[in-house]
N, C-alpha and C positions, 0 to 999 in steps of 0.2 A: 981161292976166296975163302974167307973165314965164315964159319957157321954163325949166323945172327939169330939169336933166340928172342922170341917175343913172349911176353907174359900173357896169361889167360885174358886179362882185361884188354891188353893191346890187340889181341886177336879179335875180341868181341867188337872193339871200336872199328877195326878194319872191315868187318863184315857189314857195317852199316851203309856203305856206299858213299857216293859223292855228294858234295854240297850240303853237308849236315853241320849243324852248329853244336857248340859245347852243351847248350841247354837241351837240345834234342838227344844228345848222347846221355846226359844225366837222366832224363825222363825214360829213355829206352832201357838203360841198365836197371833202373828202379822197377819199372813195370814188368819187364820180361824176365829178369834174373833176380829180382828182389835184392838188388845191391844199391845201397845208398852212398853216393859219392858227392863230395862238394865240388864246386866249380874249380877251385884251385887244384884239387887232386886230378880231375879230368884234364885240365890244362897241362899238368905235369906229364901225364901219359902221352898227350898229343905232342908235347915238346920232345919227349924221348923218341916217339915214332918219327918225327920230323928229322931229328939228328941221325937216326938209323936209315933215313932215305925212303921211308914207306909212305909218308903223306906229305902233302903240301897244304898250306893255309892261305886263304885270301880274305882280306878284310874288306867288307862292304858295309858302310855305315857304322853301326854300333856292334856288328857281329863279325866273327871270324868263321869262315866256312872251310871245312876240312874235306880234302879230296884225296882218296887213296891213289898212290902211284902204281900199286900192283894189287891183284886180287889175292884172296886167301889161298886159292888153288895154286896160283903162280908161286906164292911163298912156300907152300908145302912141297911142290915139285922141286924147287930149287934146293930146299933143305935136304930132301931125299937124295939128290944128286951129290951133295957135299958130304954125305955120310959114308 
């Protein structure tokens, strides 16, 4: 299996847990890490994570909810095994 690398921001998004919206991610990154991202930038990160198989999205009403398929710990363990 190929080593799949995640960017720092992708890892931060994965840490947030399940059922979180893009707007909650934007607020969290701004408040906790003092990083200001636009909605389109965060959606790009989520799209990349989805293509890599790390998250799923579910649309309910006007919001997309992001759910991690694996935890950060599972990701790190898998990456260590592949090294």
